[in-house]
DSSP file (Angstrom, degrees, kcal/mol; ACC not computed):
  #  RESIDUE AA STRUCTURE BP1 BP2  ACC     N-H-->O    O-->H-N    N-H-->O    O-->H-N    TCO  KAPPA ALPHA  PHI   PSI    X-CA   Y-CA   Z-CA
    1    1 A M              0   0    0      0, 0.0     2,-0.2     0, 0.0     0, 0.0   0.000 360.0 360.0 360.0 137.8   55.5  -23.4  -70.5
    2    2 A I        -     0   0    0      1,-0.0     2,-0.3     4,-0.0     6,-0.1  -0.542 360.0-160.6 -73.0 134.4   55.0  -19.8  -69.7
    3    3 A K    >   -     0   0    0     -2,-0.2     3,-0.9     4,-0.1    26,-0.4  -0.759  25.0 -91.1-115.7 164.4   55.3  -17.5  -72.7
    4    4 A A  T 3  S+     0   0    0     -2,-0.3    26,-0.2     1,-0.2    -1,-0.1  -0.404 107.1  19.0 -65.5 147.0   55.9  -13.8  -73.2
    5    5 A R  T 3  S+     0   0    0     24,-3.2    -1,-0.2     1,-0.2    25,-0.1   0.470  96.3 117.0  74.5   4.4   52.8  -11.5  -73.3
    6    6 A E  S <  S-     0   0    0     -3,-0.9    23,-0.4    23,-0.2     2,-0.2  -0.662  72.9 -99.0 -96.6 156.4   50.5  -14.0  -71.6
    7    7 A P        -     0   0    0      0, 0.0     2,-0.5     0, 0.0   125,-0.2  -0.561  29.5-161.9 -76.6 141.5   48.7  -13.5  -68.2
    8    8 A I  E     -A   27   0A   0     19,-2.0    19,-2.9    -2,-0.2     2,-0.5  -0.944   7.9-166.5-128.2 106.2   50.4  -15.2  -65.3
    9    9 A L  E     -A   26   0A   0     -2,-0.5     2,-0.6    17,-0.2    17,-0.2  -0.821   2.2-169.5 -94.0 126.7   48.0  -15.5  -62.4
   10   10 A V  E     -A   25   0A   0     15,-2.5    15,-2.4    -2,-0.5     2,-0.6  -0.968   4.5-174.8-123.7 117.6   49.5  -16.4  -59.1
   11   11 A D  E     +A   24   0A   0     -2,-0.6     2,-0.3    13,-0.2    13,-0.3  -0.950  21.4 164.6-109.2 108.7   47.1  -17.4  -56.2
   12   12 A F  E     -A   23   0A   0     11,-3.0    11,-2.8    -2,-0.6     2,-0.3  -0.916  21.9-159.0-132.1 157.6   49.0  -17.9  -53.0
   13   13 A G  E     -A   22   0A   0     -2,-0.3     2,-0.4     9,-0.2     9,-0.2  -0.890   3.8-153.7-130.0 163.3   48.4  -18.1  -49.4
   14   14 A I  E     -A   21   0A   0      7,-0.9     7,-1.1    -2,-0.3     2,-0.5  -0.996   5.5-152.2-135.8 142.3   50.4  -17.7  -46.2
   15   15 A C  E     -A   20   0A   0     -2,-0.4     2,-0.5     5,-0.2     5,-0.2  -0.969  16.3-177.9-115.9 122.7   49.9  -19.3  -42.9
   16   16 A Y  E >  S-A   19   0A   0      3,-2.5     3,-2.0    -2,-0.5    -2,-0.0  -0.977  72.2 -24.5-127.1 116.2   51.2  -17.2  -39.9
   17   17 A Q  T 3  S-     0   0    0     -2,-0.5    -1,-0.1     1,-0.3     3,-0.1   0.840 129.4 -47.1  47.4  44.9   51.0  -18.6  -36.4
   18   18 A G  T 3  S+     0   0    0      1,-0.2     2,-0.4    79,-0.0    -1,-0.3   0.262 114.5 113.7  93.8 -11.1   48.0  -20.8  -37.5
   19   19 A Y  E <   -A   16   0A   0     -3,-2.0    -3,-2.5    76,-0.0    -1,-0.2  -0.781  56.2-139.3 -99.9 138.3   46.1  -18.1  -39.3
   20   20 A Q  E     -A   15   0A   0     76,-3.8     2,-0.3    -2,-0.4    -5,-0.2  -0.515  16.5-175.5 -94.1 153.2   45.5  -18.1  -43.1
   21   21 A S  E     -A   14   0A   0     -7,-1.1    -7,-0.9    -2,-0.2     2,-0.4  -0.950   9.2-155.6-138.3 160.0   45.7  -15.3  -45.8
   22   22 A D  E     +A   13   0A   0     -2,-0.3     2,-0.3    -9,-0.2    -9,-0.2  -0.988  16.3 167.9-146.0 135.3   44.9  -15.5  -49.5
   23   23 A E  E     -A   12   0A   0    -11,-2.8   -11,-3.0    -2,-0.4     2,-0.4  -0.994  17.0-162.8-148.6 142.9   46.1  -13.3  -52.2
   24   24 A T  E     +AB  11 136A   0    112,-1.6   112,-1.4    -2,-0.3     2,-0.3  -0.998  14.5 175.9-132.0 135.1   46.2  -13.3  -56.0
   25   25 A R  E     -A   10   0A   0    -15,-2.4   -15,-2.5    -2,-0.4     2,-0.4  -0.945  24.6-123.2-134.3 157.4   48.6  -11.0  -58.2
   26   26 A M  E     -A    9   0A   0     -2,-0.3   131,-3.1   129,-0.2     2,-0.3  -0.836  26.2-179.8-106.1 140.4   49.1  -10.8  -61.9
   27   27 A F  E     +Ac   8 157A   0    -19,-2.9   -19,-2.0    -2,-0.4     2,-0.3  -0.916   2.2 177.4-130.5 154.8   52.4  -11.2  -63.7
   28   28 A S  E     - c   0 158A   0    129,-2.2   131,-2.6    -2,-0.3     2,-0.8  -0.977  31.8-131.8-155.6 154.8   53.6  -11.0  -67.3
   29   29 A I  S    S-     0   0    0    -26,-0.4   -24,-3.2   -23,-0.4   -23,-0.2  -0.914  92.4 -15.2-103.7 105.6   56.8  -11.2  -69.3
   30   30 A G  S    S-     0   0    0     -2,-0.8     2,-0.2   -26,-0.2   129,-0.2  -0.168 115.2 -38.9  80.4 174.7   56.3   -8.2  -71.5
   31   31 A K        -     0   0    0    127,-0.1     3,-0.1   128,-0.1    -2,-0.1  -0.504  61.6-127.3 -74.9 134.8   53.0   -6.4  -71.9
   32   32 A M        -     0   0    0     -2,-0.2   -26,-0.2     1,-0.1   -27,-0.1  -0.454  36.7 -88.1 -74.3 151.3   49.8   -8.5  -72.1
   33   33 A P    >>  -     0   0    0      0, 0.0     4,-1.9     0, 0.0     3,-1.3  -0.194  40.8-107.0 -53.0 147.3   47.4   -8.0  -74.9
   34   34 A R  H 3> S+     0   0    0      1,-0.3     4,-2.8     2,-0.2     5,-0.3   0.801 116.9  67.8 -48.5 -35.3   44.6   -5.3  -74.4
   35   35 A K  H 3> S+     0   0    0      1,-0.2     4,-1.9     2,-0.2    -1,-0.3   0.911 107.6  36.4 -53.6 -49.2   42.1   -8.1  -74.0
   36   36 A F  H <> S+     0   0    0     -3,-1.3     4,-2.5     2,-0.2    -1,-0.2   0.881 114.7  54.9 -78.4 -38.6   43.7   -9.2  -70.6
   37   37 A L  H  X S+     0   0    0     -4,-1.9     4,-2.4     2,-0.2    -2,-0.2   0.941 110.4  46.8 -59.1 -46.1   44.6   -5.8  -69.5
   38   38 A D  H  X S+     0   0    0     -4,-2.8     4,-1.9     1,-0.2    -2,-0.2   0.919 111.7  50.9 -61.1 -45.8   40.9   -4.7  -69.9
   39   39 A A  H  X S+     0   0    0     -4,-1.9     4,-2.0    -5,-0.3    -1,-0.2   0.860 109.3  51.1 -67.0 -31.5   39.7   -7.7  -68.1
   40   40 A Y  H  X S+     0   0    0     -4,-2.5     4,-2.1     2,-0.2    -1,-0.2   0.896 106.2  53.6 -64.1 -39.9   42.1   -7.1  -65.2
   41   41 A R  H  X S+     0   0    0     -4,-2.4     4,-2.4     2,-0.2    -2,-0.2   0.870 108.0  51.8 -57.5 -39.7   40.9   -3.6  -65.0
   42   42 A A  H  X S+     0   0    0     -4,-1.9     4,-2.4     2,-0.2     5,-0.2   0.925 107.9  51.7 -61.9 -46.5   37.3   -5.0  -64.7
   43   43 A C  H  X S+     0   0    0     -4,-2.0     4,-3.1     2,-0.2    -2,-0.2   0.912 108.2  51.2 -58.1 -44.1   38.5   -7.3  -61.9
   44   44 A R  H  X S+     0   0    0     -4,-2.1     4,-3.0     1,-0.2     5,-0.3   0.953 110.0  50.6 -60.6 -50.2   40.0   -4.3  -60.1
   45   45 A E  H  X S+     0   0    0     -4,-2.4     4,-2.1     2,-0.2    -2,-0.2   0.874 112.8  44.6 -54.5 -44.1   36.6   -2.5  -60.4
   46   46 A I  H  X S+     0   0    0     -4,-2.4     4,-2.7     2,-0.2     5,-0.2   0.917 112.5  53.2 -63.8 -47.2   34.6   -5.4  -59.1
   47   47 A H  H  X S+     0   0    0     -4,-3.1     4,-2.0    -5,-0.2    -2,-0.2   0.933 113.2  41.7 -52.2 -50.3   37.2   -5.9  -56.3
   48   48 A D  H  X S+     0   0    0     -4,-3.0     4,-1.6     2,-0.2    -1,-0.2   0.870 113.8  52.2 -68.8 -38.7   36.9   -2.2  -55.2
   49   49 A A  H  X S+     0   0    0     -4,-2.1     4,-1.1    -5,-0.3    -1,-0.2   0.865 108.7  52.0 -64.5 -36.8   33.1   -2.2  -55.6
   50   50 A T  H >< S+     0   0    0     -4,-2.7     3,-0.6     1,-0.2     4,-0.4   0.946 111.9  45.3 -65.1 -48.3   32.9   -5.3  -53.4
   51   51 A L  H >< S+     0   0    0     -4,-2.0     3,-0.7    -5,-0.2    -1,-0.2   0.785 103.8  62.4 -63.8 -26.6   35.0   -3.7  -50.7
   52   52 A A  H 3< S+     0   0    0     -4,-1.6    -1,-0.2     1,-0.2    -2,-0.2   0.802 104.3  51.0 -71.5 -26.9   33.0   -0.4  -50.9
   53   53 A E  T << S+     0   0    0     -4,-1.1     2,-0.4    -3,-0.6    -1,-0.2   0.560  86.8 111.3 -80.6  -8.5   30.0   -2.5  -49.8
   54   54 A T    <   +     0   0    0     -3,-0.7    88,-0.1    -4,-0.4    -3,-0.0  -0.535  36.8 113.7 -77.5 127.2   31.8   -4.0  -46.9
   55   55 A R  S >  S-     0   0    0     -2,-0.4     3,-2.1    86,-0.1    58,-0.3  -0.899  74.1 -66.1-176.9 157.4   30.6   -3.0  -43.5
   56   56 A P  T 3  S+     0   0    0      0, 0.0    58,-0.2     0, 0.0     3,-0.1  -0.319 121.1  22.6 -57.9 134.6   29.0   -4.5  -40.5
   57   57 A G  T 3  S+     0   0    0     56,-3.3     2,-0.2     1,-0.3    57,-0.1   0.280  84.3 138.3  90.3  -7.7   25.4   -5.5  -41.4
   58   58 A A    <   -     0   0    0     -3,-2.1    55,-2.6    55,-0.1    -1,-0.3  -0.506  58.6-117.6 -67.6 139.4   25.9   -5.7  -45.1
   59   59 A D  B  >  -D  112   0B   0     53,-0.2     4,-1.7    -2,-0.2     5,-0.1  -0.626  15.5-148.6 -79.7 129.2   24.2   -8.8  -46.6
   60   60 A C  H  > S+     0   0    0     51,-2.4     4,-1.8    -2,-0.3    50,-0.2   0.881  96.7  50.2 -65.4 -42.2   26.7  -11.3  -48.2
   61   61 A E  H  > S+     0   0    0     48,-0.6     4,-2.4     2,-0.2    -1,-0.2   0.855 108.8  52.0 -62.3 -40.3   24.3  -12.5  -50.8
   62   62 A T  H  > S+     0   0    0      2,-0.2     4,-1.8     1,-0.2    -2,-0.2   0.896 107.3  52.7 -64.3 -42.5   23.5   -8.9  -51.9
   63   63 A I  H  X S+     0   0    0     -4,-1.7     4,-1.1     1,-0.2    -2,-0.2   0.941 110.6  47.6 -60.1 -48.5   27.2   -8.0  -52.3
   64   64 A F  H  X S+     0   0    0     -4,-1.8     4,-1.3     1,-0.2     3,-0.5   0.881 108.7  53.8 -61.5 -41.5   27.7  -11.1  -54.5
   65   65 A M  H  X S+     0   0    0     -4,-2.4     4,-2.1     1,-0.2    -1,-0.2   0.886 107.0  53.5 -64.0 -35.8   24.6  -10.3  -56.7
   66   66 A K  H  X S+     0   0    0     -4,-1.8     4,-2.0     1,-0.2    -1,-0.2   0.756 103.0  55.4 -69.1 -22.9   26.0   -6.8  -57.2
   67   67 A T  H  X S+     0   0    0     -4,-1.1     4,-2.1    -3,-0.5    -1,-0.2   0.812 106.4  51.4 -80.0 -25.5   29.2   -8.2  -58.5
   68   68 A L  H  X S+     0   0    0     -4,-1.3     4,-1.9     2,-0.2    -2,-0.2   0.876 110.5  48.7 -67.4 -40.6   27.3  -10.2  -61.1
   69   69 A E  H  X S+     0   0    0     -4,-2.1     4,-2.9     2,-0.2    -2,-0.2   0.941 112.0  49.5 -63.0 -45.5   25.5   -7.0  -62.2
   70   70 A K  H  X S+     0   0    0     -4,-2.0     4,-1.8     1,-0.2    -2,-0.2   0.914 110.6  48.7 -61.2 -45.4   28.9   -5.2  -62.4
   71   71 A A  H  <>S+     0   0    0     -4,-2.1     5,-3.6     2,-0.2     6,-0.4   0.873 112.3  50.5 -67.0 -36.2   30.5   -7.9  -64.4
   72   72 A R  H ><5S+     0   0    0     -4,-1.9     3,-1.6     4,-0.2     5,-0.3   0.951 109.6  49.4 -58.2 -52.8   27.5   -7.8  -66.8
   73   73 A A  H 3<5S+     0   0    0     -4,-2.9    -2,-0.2     1,-0.3    -1,-0.2   0.786 110.7  50.7 -64.8 -26.1   27.7   -4.1  -67.2
   74   74 A L  T 3<5S-     0   0    0     -4,-1.8    -1,-0.3    -5,-0.2    -2,-0.2   0.411 120.1-107.0 -90.8   3.4   31.4   -4.3  -68.0
   75   75 A G  T < 5S+     0   0    0     -3,-1.6    -3,-0.2    -4,-0.2    -2,-0.1   0.735  92.2 105.0  88.6  23.0   30.9   -7.0  -70.6
   76   76 A Y    >>< +     0   0    0     -5,-3.6     4,-1.5    -6,-0.2     3,-0.6   0.110  30.2 121.5-126.7  25.9   32.2  -10.0  -68.8
   77   77 A E  T 34 S+     0   0    0     -6,-0.4     3,-0.4    -5,-0.3    -5,-0.1   0.900  78.3  47.4 -52.2 -48.2   29.1  -11.9  -67.7
   78   78 A D  T 34 S+     0   0    0      1,-0.2    -1,-0.3    -7,-0.1    -2,-0.1   0.761 121.3  33.4 -71.7 -26.0   30.1  -15.1  -69.6
   79   79 A S  T X4 S+     0   0    0     -3,-0.6    47,-2.9     4,-0.1     3,-1.2   0.403  85.8 119.0-114.5   0.7   33.7  -15.3  -68.3
   80   80 A Y  B 3< S-E  125   0C   0     -4,-1.5    45,-0.2    -3,-0.4     7,-0.0  -0.551  90.1  -2.1 -75.4 129.9   33.4  -13.8  -64.8
   81   81 A L  T 3  S-     0   0    0     43,-3.4     7,-2.7    -2,-0.3    -1,-0.2   0.641 136.2 -19.3  63.6  22.6   34.4  -16.3  -62.0
   82   82 A G  S <  S-     0   0    0     -3,-1.2    44,-0.3    42,-0.3     5,-0.3  -0.665  91.8 -48.5 137.5 169.3   35.1  -19.1  -64.5
   83   83 A P  S >  S-     0   0    0      0, 0.0     3,-2.5     0, 0.0     4,-0.1  -0.278  81.2 -67.2 -69.3 160.1   34.5  -20.4  -68.0
   84   84 A P  T 3  S+     0   0    0      0, 0.0    -5,-0.1     0, 0.0    -6,-0.1  -0.154 124.1   9.9 -46.6 130.0   30.9  -20.4  -69.4
   85   85 A G  T 3  S+     0   0    0     -3,-0.1    -7,-0.0    -7,-0.1    -3,-0.0   0.278 121.8  69.6  84.6 -12.7   28.7  -22.9  -67.5
   86   86 A L    <   +     0   0    0     -3,-2.5    -1,-0.1     2,-0.0     2,-0.1   0.084  62.4 143.0-126.4  23.4   31.4  -23.5  -64.8
   87   87 A Q        -     0   0    0     -5,-0.3    -5,-0.2    -4,-0.1    -6,-0.1  -0.358  51.4-120.0 -68.3 144.8   31.4  -20.2  -62.9
   88   88 A T        -     0   0    0     -7,-2.7    -1,-0.1     2,-0.1    -2,-0.0  -0.431  17.5-131.5 -72.2 160.6   31.9  -20.4  -59.1
   89   89 A K  S    S+     0   0    0     -2,-0.1    18,-1.7    18,-0.1     2,-0.3  -0.190  77.2  67.9-114.2  39.0   29.0  -19.0  -57.1
   90   90 A F  E     -G  106   0D   0     16,-0.2    16,-0.2    -9,-0.1    -2,-0.1  -0.991  47.8-167.9-152.1 150.3   31.0  -16.8  -54.7
   91   91 A I  E    S+     0   0D   0     14,-3.0    31,-3.1    -2,-0.3     2,-0.3   0.592  83.6  22.5-104.1 -20.9   33.1  -13.6  -54.8
   92   92 A G  E     -GH 105 121D   0     13,-1.1    13,-1.6    29,-0.2     2,-0.4  -0.985  58.6-166.2-149.3 151.4   34.5  -14.0  -51.3
   93   93 A H  E     -GH 104 120D   0     27,-1.6    27,-3.2    -2,-0.3    11,-0.2  -0.999  32.8-104.1-142.0 142.7   35.1  -16.6  -48.7
   94   94 A G  E     -GH 101 119D   0      9,-1.7     7,-1.4     7,-1.6     2,-0.3  -0.259  36.7-166.8 -62.2 156.4   35.9  -16.3  -45.0
   95   95 A I        +     0   0    0     23,-2.4    23,-0.2     5,-0.2     4,-0.2  -0.996  34.3 100.3-144.8 140.9   39.4  -16.9  -43.9
   96   96 A G  S    S+     0   0    0      2,-2.2   -76,-3.8    -2,-0.3    23,-0.0  -0.430  95.6   1.1-175.2-104.3   41.1  -17.5  -40.6
   97   97 A L  S    S+     0   0    0    -78,-0.2     2,-0.3    -2,-0.1     3,-0.0   0.771 136.9  40.2 -76.1 -29.2   42.1  -20.8  -39.0
   98   98 A E  S    S-     0   0    0      1,-0.1    -2,-2.2   -78,-0.1     3,-0.2  -0.811  82.4-125.8-115.9 159.4   40.8  -22.4  -42.3
   99   99 A L  S    S+     0   0    0     -2,-0.3     2,-0.4     1,-0.3    -1,-0.1   0.839 103.8  33.6 -68.9 -36.8   41.0  -21.3  -46.0
  100  100 A G  S    S+     0   0    0     -5,-0.1    -1,-0.3    19,-0.1    -5,-0.2  -0.927  79.5 126.1-128.2 106.2   37.3  -21.5  -46.4
  101  101 A E  E     -G   94   0D   0     -7,-1.4    -7,-1.6    -2,-0.4     0, 0.0  -0.892  53.6 -29.2-147.6 169.2   35.0  -20.6  -43.5
  102  102 A P  E    S+     0   0D   0      0, 0.0    16,-0.2     0, 0.0     2,-0.1  -0.337  96.0  64.0 -63.1 152.6   32.1  -18.2  -43.0
  103  103 A P  E     -     0   0D   0      0, 0.0    -9,-1.7     0, 0.0     2,-0.5   0.552  62.8-175.3 -80.8 157.7   31.3  -15.6  -44.2
  104  104 A F  E     -G   93   0D   0    -11,-0.2     2,-1.5    -2,-0.1   -11,-0.2  -0.990  20.0-150.9-115.9 121.5   30.7  -16.6  -47.9
  105  105 A L  E     +G   92   0D   0    -13,-1.6   -14,-3.0    -2,-0.5   -13,-1.1  -0.722  59.3 121.4 -88.2  88.3   29.9  -13.7  -50.2
  106  106 A A  E >  S-G   90   0D   0     -2,-1.5     3,-1.3     3,-0.3   -16,-0.2  -0.898  72.8 -76.0-150.7 166.7   27.9  -16.0  -52.4
  107  107 A E  T 3  S+     0   0    0    -18,-1.7   -18,-0.1    -2,-0.3   -45,-0.0  -0.497 118.4  18.8 -65.2 132.3   24.6  -16.9  -53.9
  108  108 A G  T 3  S+     0   0    0     -2,-0.2     2,-0.4     1,-0.1    -1,-0.2   0.521  96.5 108.1  84.8   2.9   22.2  -18.3  -51.3
  109  109 A Q    <   +     0   0    0     -3,-1.3     2,-1.8     2,-0.1   -48,-0.6  -0.470  38.7 167.8-111.9  59.1   24.3  -16.9  -48.3
  110  110 A S        +     0   0    0     -2,-0.4   -51,-0.1   -50,-0.2    -5,-0.1  -0.559  28.2 122.8 -82.0  89.9   22.1  -14.2  -47.1
  111  111 A S        -     0   0    0     -2,-1.8   -51,-2.4    -7,-0.2     2,-0.2  -0.981  60.5-103.2-141.5 155.8   23.7  -13.4  -43.8
  112  112 A P  B     -D   59   0B   0      0, 0.0     2,-0.2     0, 0.0   -53,-0.2  -0.548  27.7-120.0 -85.1 145.4   25.2  -10.1  -42.4
  113  113 A L        -     0   0    0    -55,-2.6   -56,-3.3   -58,-0.3     2,-0.3  -0.564  30.4-153.5 -70.0 141.8   28.8   -9.2  -42.2
  114  114 A E    >   -     0   0    0     -2,-0.2     3,-2.2   -58,-0.2    27,-0.3  -0.917  26.8 -94.3-121.6 149.6   30.0   -8.6  -38.7
  115  115 A Q  T 3  S+     0   0    0     -2,-0.3    27,-0.2     1,-0.3     3,-0.1  -0.336 113.2  30.4 -62.4 142.2   32.9   -6.5  -37.5
  116  116 A G  T 3  S+     0   0    0     25,-3.3    -1,-0.3     1,-0.4    26,-0.1   0.118  84.7 131.6  94.5 -17.6   36.0   -8.7  -37.1
  117  117 A M    <   -     0   0    0     -3,-2.2    24,-3.3    23,-0.1     2,-0.4  -0.399  43.7-153.6 -62.8 142.0   35.0  -11.1  -39.8
  118  118 A T  E     + I   0 140D   0    -16,-0.2   -23,-2.4    22,-0.2     2,-0.3  -0.971  21.8 160.7-123.1 133.7   37.9  -11.8  -42.2
  119  119 A F  E     -HI  94 139D   0     20,-2.9    20,-3.1    -2,-0.4     2,-0.5  -0.973  35.0-122.4-147.9 161.2   37.4  -12.8  -45.8
  120  120 A A  E     -HI  93 138D   0    -27,-3.2   -27,-1.6    -2,-0.3     2,-0.5  -0.895  19.4-155.2-105.3 135.6   39.2  -13.0  -49.1
  121  121 A V  E     +HI  92 137D   0     16,-2.6    16,-1.4    -2,-0.5   -29,-0.2  -0.941  18.9 171.1-114.6 124.6   37.7  -11.2  -52.1
  122  122 A E        -     0   0    0    -31,-3.1     2,-0.3    -2,-0.5    14,-0.2  -0.634  10.6-180.0-137.8  74.8   38.7  -12.7  -55.4
  123  123 A P        +     0   0    0      0, 0.0    12,-1.7     0, 0.0     2,-0.3  -0.631  16.5 176.2 -76.4 136.4   37.1  -11.6  -58.7
  124  124 A K  E     - F   0 134C   0     -2,-0.3   -43,-3.4    10,-0.2     2,-0.4  -0.966  22.7-152.7-136.8 151.6   38.6  -13.5  -61.7
  125  125 A I  E     -EF  80 133C   0      8,-2.6     8,-2.3    -2,-0.3     2,-0.4  -0.991  16.9-159.8-125.4 132.2   37.8  -13.5  -65.4
  126  126 A V  E     - F   0 132C   0    -47,-2.9     6,-0.2    -2,-0.4   -44,-0.1  -0.937  13.6-168.2-121.3 135.9   38.7  -16.7  -67.3
  127  127 A F  E >>  - F   0 131C   0      4,-2.8     3,-2.5    -2,-0.4     4,-2.3  -0.933  32.5-127.3-116.1  99.3   39.2  -17.1  -71.1
  128  128 A P  T 34 S+     0   0    0      0, 0.0     4,-0.0     0, 0.0    -2,-0.0  -0.212  90.1   6.6 -54.9 132.7   39.2  -20.8  -71.8
  129  129 A G  T 34 S+     0   0    0      1,-0.1    -3,-0.0     0, 0.0     0, 0.0   0.299 129.4  60.3  85.0 -10.7   42.3  -21.8  -73.8
  130  130 A E  T <4 S-     0   0    0     -3,-2.5     2,-0.3     1,-0.3    -1,-0.1   0.758 104.4 -88.7-119.8 -41.2   43.8  -18.4  -73.5
  131  131 A G  E  <  -F  127   0C   0     -4,-2.3    -4,-2.8  -125,-0.1     2,-0.3  -0.869  29.3-105.9 148.8 174.1   44.4  -17.4  -69.8
  132  132 A S  E     -F  126   0C   0     -2,-0.3     2,-0.3    -6,-0.2    -6,-0.2  -0.909  18.1-162.8-134.0 163.0   42.8  -15.9  -66.7
  133  133 A V  E     +F  125   0C   0     -8,-2.3    -8,-2.6    -2,-0.3     2,-0.3  -0.967  23.7 133.3-139.2 154.8   43.2  -12.6  -64.8
  134  134 A G  E     -F  124   0C   0     -2,-0.3     2,-0.3   -10,-0.2   -10,-0.2  -0.950  35.0-136.2 173.6 172.4   42.2  -11.7  -61.4
  135  135 A V        -     0   0    0    -12,-1.7     2,-0.3    -2,-0.3  -110,-0.2  -0.967  18.6-174.6-142.4 152.4   43.1  -10.0  -58.1
  136  136 A E  B     +B   24   0A   0   -112,-1.4  -112,-1.6    -2,-0.3     2,-0.3  -0.983   3.9 176.6-152.8 140.2   42.5  -11.2  -54.5
  137  137 A N  E     -I  121   0D   0    -16,-1.4   -16,-2.6    -2,-0.3     2,-0.5  -0.984  28.4-125.8-139.6 151.3   43.0   -9.7  -51.0
  138  138 A T  E     +I  120   0D   0     -2,-0.3    11,-3.2   -18,-0.2    12,-0.8  -0.877  37.8 178.3 -95.1 129.2   42.3  -10.7  -47.5
  139  139 A A  E     -IJ 119 148D   0    -20,-3.1   -20,-2.9    -2,-0.5     2,-0.4  -0.922  22.7-140.3-130.7 158.3   40.3   -8.1  -45.6
  140  140 A V  E     -IJ 118 147D   0      7,-2.5     7,-1.5    -2,-0.3     2,-0.5  -0.924  24.6-118.5-115.2 143.8   38.7   -7.6  -42.2
  141  141 A V  E     - J   0 146D   0    -24,-3.3   -25,-3.3    -2,-0.4     5,-0.3  -0.706  37.8-170.4 -82.6 125.9   35.3   -6.0  -41.5
  142  142 A T        -     0   0    0      3,-1.5     3,-0.4    -2,-0.5   -25,-0.1  -0.539  39.6 -92.5-103.7 174.7   35.9   -2.9  -39.3
  143  143 A E  S    S+     0   0    0      1,-0.2   -28,-0.1    -2,-0.2    -1,-0.0   0.861 126.7  28.9 -49.6 -43.6   33.5   -0.7  -37.5
  144  144 A E  S    S-     0   0    0    -89,-0.1    -1,-0.2     2,-0.0     2,-0.2   0.453 134.7 -61.1-106.6  -0.4   33.3    1.7  -40.4
  145  145 A G  S    S-     0   0    0     -3,-0.4    -3,-1.5    -5,-0.0     2,-0.3  -0.610  80.8 -36.2 162.4 -99.6   34.0   -0.6  -43.3
  146  146 A Y  E     -J  141   0D   0     -5,-0.3     2,-0.3    -2,-0.2    -5,-0.2  -0.968  29.2-150.2-152.8 160.9   37.1   -2.8  -44.1
  147  147 A E  E     -J  140   0D   0     -7,-1.5    -7,-2.5    -2,-0.3     2,-0.5  -0.984  25.4-127.8-134.6 136.5   40.9   -3.0  -43.9
  148  148 A I  E     -J  139   0D   0     -2,-0.3    -9,-0.3    -9,-0.2    -2,-0.0  -0.723  17.6-171.1 -81.0 126.5   43.0   -4.8  -46.3
  149  149 A L  S    S+     0   0    0    -11,-3.2   -10,-0.2    -2,-0.5    -1,-0.1   0.573  79.1  58.4 -88.4 -15.0   45.4   -7.2  -44.8
  150  150 A T        +     0   0    0    -12,-0.8    -1,-0.2     1,-0.1   -14,-0.1  -0.763  66.4 173.7-120.3  74.4   47.4   -8.2  -47.9
  151  151 A P        +     0   0    0      0, 0.0     3,-0.1     0, 0.0    -1,-0.1   0.277  23.5 138.9 -81.5  11.4   48.6   -4.7  -48.9
  152  152 A L        -     0   0    0      1,-0.1    -2,-0.1     2,-0.1    -3,-0.0  -0.250  68.9 -89.2 -52.7 137.9   50.9   -5.8  -51.7
  153  153 A E        -     0   0    0      1,-0.1    -1,-0.1  -128,-0.0     0, 0.0  -0.178  32.8-149.8 -52.0 140.7   50.6   -3.5  -54.7
  154  154 A M        +     0   0    0     -3,-0.1  -128,-0.1  -129,-0.1    -1,-0.1   0.334  57.4 113.7-102.4   5.6   47.9   -4.6  -57.1
  155  155 A E  S    S-     0   0    0      1,-0.1  -129,-0.2  -130,-0.1     2,-0.1  -0.402  82.8 -90.4 -69.5 152.1   49.4   -3.4  -60.4
  156  156 A I        -     0   0    0   -131,-0.1     2,-0.9     1,-0.1  -129,-0.2  -0.446  37.6-129.7 -63.7 134.2   50.5   -6.1  -62.9
  157  157 A F  E     -c   27   0A   0   -131,-3.1  -129,-2.2    -2,-0.1     2,-0.5  -0.801  30.8-169.0 -92.4 116.9   54.1   -7.0  -62.3
  158  158 A E  E      c   28   0A   0     -2,-0.9  -129,-0.2  -131,-0.2  -127,-0.1  -0.894 360.0 360.0-109.4 124.0   55.6   -6.8  -65.7
  159  159 A V              0   0    0   -131,-2.6  -130,-0.2    -2,-0.5    -1,-0.1   0.376 360.0 360.0-122.7 360.0   59.1   -8.1  -66.4
């Protein structure tokens, strides 16, 4: 049962004329404890840093490794991308006709981004038994960088 002051992470996708999108937003009933607010701010920083690296020719694995460094610097190494020992090995996955297709911003995926590639970037921080926070957007690689295709406000929706 959902309780007041706990993080409510909603990860949802939409299919429009056969094309997929992927998006995560945070909700809460009342203000969440500082622990979750701080972790969500860290997710936003990692999200923005990932997109700042996005441009044609950028290496997918290098981008992913930079997110690990950022999570470590922010103090979330153990809970970044999953509970300790169970972390996923990607920060982003291609999206189009399928929910998971190239490019993969992931360990072992040393390939360049190309203009027109579309991917979801999704940093999440997990506290086992307590809750999770994260943000996700679908973006397209443009000639000069990126464009977010899921422009819904990224602030926590508090009711």
